[in-house]
C-alpha positions in Angstrom: 0.0 0.0 0.0 1.3 3.5 -1.0 0.3 6.7 0.8 -0.7 9.8 -1.2 -0.6 12.7 1.4 -2.6 15.9 1.3 -1.6 19.5 1.9 -2.8 22.8 3.3 -2.3 26.3 2.0 -0.9 28.2 5.0 -1.8 31.3 3.1 -2.9 32.0 -0.5 -2.7 35.1 -2.6 -4.2 35.3 -6.1 -1.8 37.6 -8.1 -3.7 37.8 -11.4 -4.9 36.0 -14.5 -2.5 34.8 -17.1 -3.0 34.8 -20.9 -3.1 31.0 -20.9 -6.1 31.0 -18.6 -4.2 30.0 -15.4 -3.8 32.3 -12.5 -0.5 33.4 -11.0 -0.5 32.7 -7.3 1.7 33.2 -4.2 1.2 30.5 -1.6 2.8 28.6 1.2 2.0 24.9 1.1 2.6 22.5 3.9 2.1 18.7 3.7 -0.3 17.0 6.2 -0.6 13.4 7.4 -4.0 12.7 5.9 -3.6 10.3 2.9 -5.3 8.3 0.2 -4.3 4.7 -0.2 -3.1 3.4 -3.5 -2.5 -0.3 -4.2 -0.4 -1.1 -7.3 0.2 -4.6 -8.8 1.1 -6.0 -12.3 -1.5 -6.5 -15.0 -1.6 -7.2 -18.7 -1.4 -4.6 -21.4 -3.7 -1.9 -19.9 -4.6 0.1 -16.8 -7.2 -1.5 -14.6 -8.4 1.1 -12.1 -10.8 0.5 -9.3 -11.9 3.2 -6.7 -13.3 3.0 -3.2 -14.6 6.5 -2.8 -16.6 9.3 -4.4 -14.5 9.7 -7.6 -14.9 8.1 -11.0 -12.6 5.3 -12.2 -13.0 6.2 -15.9 -10.7 8.3 -18.2 -11.5 11.5 -16.3 -9.6 10.2 -13.2 -6.1 11.8 -13.0 -4.5 8.4 -12.7 -5.9 7.5 -16.1 -4.5 10.8 -17.5 -1.0 10.1 -16.0 -1.0 6.6 -17.5 -2.2 7.7 -21.0 0.1 10.6 -21.2 3.1 8.6 -20.1 2.5 5.7 -22.5 4.4 7.1 -25.4 7.6 7.2 -23.3 7.8 3.5 -22.4 8.9 0.4 -24.2 8.0 -2.1 -21.5 4.6 -3.8 -20.9 2.5 -0.9 -19.6 -0.1 -3.1 -17.9 -0.8 -2.2 -14.3 -3.7 -2.8 -11.8 -4.5 0.0 -9.4 -6.9 0.3 -6.5 -7.5 3.7 -5.1 -9.1 4.2 -1.6 -10.1 7.8 -1.1 -9.7 9.1 2.5 -9.1 12.8 1.5 -12.4 14.5 0.7 -13.0 15.4 -2.9 -13.0 19.0 -3.9 -11.7 19.9 -0.5 -8.7 22.2 -1.2 -6.3 19.5 0.1 -4.9 18.3 -3.2 -6.0 14.7 -2.9 -6.4 14.1 -6.6 -3.1 15.8 -7.5 -1.3 13.8 -4.8 -2.7 10.5 -6.1 -1.5 11.5 -9.6 2.0 12.4 -8.4 2.4 9.2 -6.4 1.3 7.2 -9.4 3.6 9.1 -11.7 6.6 8.4 -9.4 5.8 4.7 -9.4 5.3 4.5 -13.2 8.6 6.3 -13.9 10.4 3.7 -11.8 8.5 0.7 -13.2 8.8 1.8 -16.8 12.5 2.8 -16.4 11.9 6.4 -17.5 14.7 8.7 -16.4 13.6 12.3 -16.5 15.2 15.4 -15.0 13.2 17.9 -12.9 12.3 20.1 -15.8 10.8 17.2 -17.7 8.9 16.0 -14.7 7.6 19.5 -14.1 6.4 20.0 -17.7 4.6 16.7 -17.5 2.9 17.5 -14.2 1.7 20.8 -15.5 -0.2 19.0 -18.2 -2.1 17.0 -15.6 -2.7 19.7 -13.0 -1.1 22.7 -11.4 -0.7 21.0 -7.9 0.7 17.7 -9.2 4.3 18.8 -9.2 4.2 19.9 -5.6 3.4 16.4 -4.5 6.5 15.0 -6.3 8.5 16.1 -3.3 6.1 16.9 -0.4 7.8 19.6 1.6 7.0 23.0 2.9 7.5 25.5 0.1 6.5 29.0 -1.1 5.0 28.5 -4.5 4.6 31.1 -7.2 3.7 31.3 -10.9 0.9 28.8 -11.4 2.1 27.1 -8.2 5.0 25.2 -9.7 7.9 27.6 -9.0 9.2 26.7 -5.5 11.2 28.3 -2.8 11.9 25.6 -0.2 11.2 26.6 3.4 12.2 24.9 6.7 9.8 22.1 7.5 6.7 23.0 9.5 6.1 19.4 10.6 4.6 18.0 13.8 2.2 20.9 14.4 -1.1 19.5 15.9 -3.8 19.8 13.3 -7.5 19.6 12.6 -9.0 19.3 9.2 -12.8 20.0 9.0 -15.1 19.7 6.0 -18.9 20.5 5.8 -19.5 17.8 3.1 -19.7 20.1 0.1 -17.4 20.3 -2.9 -16.1 23.6 -4.3 -15.2 24.0 -7.9 -11.9 25.8 -8.0 -12.6 26.9 -11.6 -15.9 28.5 -10.5 -14.2 30.3 -7.6 -11.6 31.7 -9.9 -14.4 32.9 -12.3 -16.4 34.6 -9.6 -13.7 36.1 -7.4 -12.6 39.7 -7.6 -8.8 40.0 -7.6 -7.7 42.9 -5.5 -4.9 43.9 -3.2 -4.5 41.4 -0.4 -2.1 40.9 2.4 1.7 40.3 2.2 3.0 36.8 1.9 6.4 37.9 3.2 4.9 38.5 6.6 3.6 34.9 6.7 7.0 33.6 5.6 8.8 35.5 8.3 6.4 34.3 11.0 6.8 30.7 9.8 10.6 30.9 9.7 10.6 32.2 13.3 7.9 29.7 14.4 6.0 32.7 15.7 2.6 31.1 16.3 0.9 34.4 17.5 2.3 36.2 14.5 1.1 33.6 12.1 -2.4 33.7 13.6 -2.5 37.5 12.9 -1.2 37.4 9.3 -2.4 34.3 7.5 -4.9 34.9 4.8 -6.7 33.3 1.8 -7.9 35.4 -1.1 -10.4 32.8 -2.1 -12.3 32.7 1.2 -14.8 35.4 0.5 -15.9 33.9 -2.7 -16.0 30.3 -1.4 -17.9 31.5 1.8 -20.5 33.1 -0.5 -20.9 29.8 -2.5 -20.9 27.6 0.6 -21.7 29.4 3.8 -21.1 26.2 5.7 -17.4 26.7 5.3 -17.6 30.1 7.0 -19.6 28.6 9.8 -17.0 26.0 10.6 -14.2 28.6 10.6 -16.2 30.8 13.0 -16.9 27.9 15.4 -13.3 26.7 15.5 -12.1 30.3 16.0 -13.4 30.0 19.5 -10.2 28.0 20.2 -6.7 29.3 20.4 -5.5 28.1 17.0 -4.7 29.3 13.5 -7.7 28.7 11.4 -8.1 29.2 7.6 -9.8 27.7 4.6 -7.3 25.6 2.5 -7.1 26.3 -1.2 -10.5 27.0 -2.7 -12.2 25.0 0.0 -14.2 23.4 1.3 -11.9 22.3 4.1 -11.0 24.5 7.0 -7.8 23.7 8.9 -6.8 24.7 12.4 -3.2 24.5 13.8 -2.6 24.4 17.6 0.4 24.9 19.9 -0.3 21.7 21.8 -2.0 18.4 21.3 -4.2 19.1 24.3 -5.6 22.3 22.7 -6.2 20.4 19.4 -8.0 17.6 21.2 -10.3 20.0 23.1 -11.2 21.6 19.8 -11.7 18.1 18.2 -14.1 17.1 21.0 -16.2 20.2 20.4 -16.2 20.1 16.6 -16.5 16.4 15.8 -20.3 16.4 15.9 -20.6 19.7 14.0 -18.9 18.7 10.7 -19.3 16.0 8.0 -15.6 15.2 8.0 -12.9 15.8 10.6 -9.3 14.6 10.8 -7.1 14.9 13.9 -3.4 14.7 13.1 -0.3 16.7 12.4 1.4 18.7 9.7 4.1 16.9 7.8 4.3 13.4 6.4 4.1 10.8 9.3 6.1 13.1 11.5 6.4 10.5 14.3 6.9 7.3 12.3 
C-alpha cells in the first residue's frame, strides 16, 4: 500500500490571471498526514483502475491521465492494476487528486524505467494539473507562478492539526471565475512568521484570497471557521475550500477543539502537519 498525502495552504494570494487561462498565485504549502491509499500490482497490457470513494474510475480520473500521457515514453509492458481508496475528501482544497496523480507518476517512472530530470517532470505534471508537481517532493514551500515555482522553506512538521469539512465540494474553476482579484495581504509576513515559528504572528497574518468567494458559494465553510475560531488556534480555509484547517500549539488544545467540533462537521481529521512526523 502506498500513501498519497494531502496539503494545506498556510496562506494563498491570487496575483492575477495569465493569458493561458491559469492564474499566478503566491502561496505557502505544507504537507499533512491525511492520505489516500493506492495499491499497485502487475496487470496485462492496460490500466485496470478501481476506486473506493466518491471519484470516477473512468478516463476522467487523473490516474488515467497520467498513464495515458506517459504511455508514449515506455517500451515495456504498460499493464498495471491500481486500486485507489479515497480518504481525502473530494473538492476539499487538500490536493487529494493531485497527490494521487503524483504518487502514481513516481511509481510509473520507476516501473517503466523512465529517467527524467526535474524540468521534464515539471512539464509533464503541469499537463495533468497545477498542484501535481508539488506532490512529487512533499515539503514546505512557497510556490509562485501557477504554483510550480518553488522556494523551499524549513519544514513545518509536527504541528497539531484539525481538518474539517462540511460535506460540500467547491469548484476551483468556478471560484476563480467569480472572485474579484484585488490587493491582499503580504505573503512575506507569513513567511517571516513561519521561519521564526511565531505562532501568534502567524495567527495574525495568515490569509486566503479565495475565502470570501467560497464562503459566499458555501456558507457552511464560514460557519466551521467561525466555530473553531473560539479555540486558540490558527484557522483558515485551504485552497478554494471546502476544508478548514486549524493549527494548535499543543496536542491538548487540538484535542479540546476536536471534541467540540467532531459532531458539527461532516468530516474531521485529527493529526499533524508533515508526512508521518512521528513514524
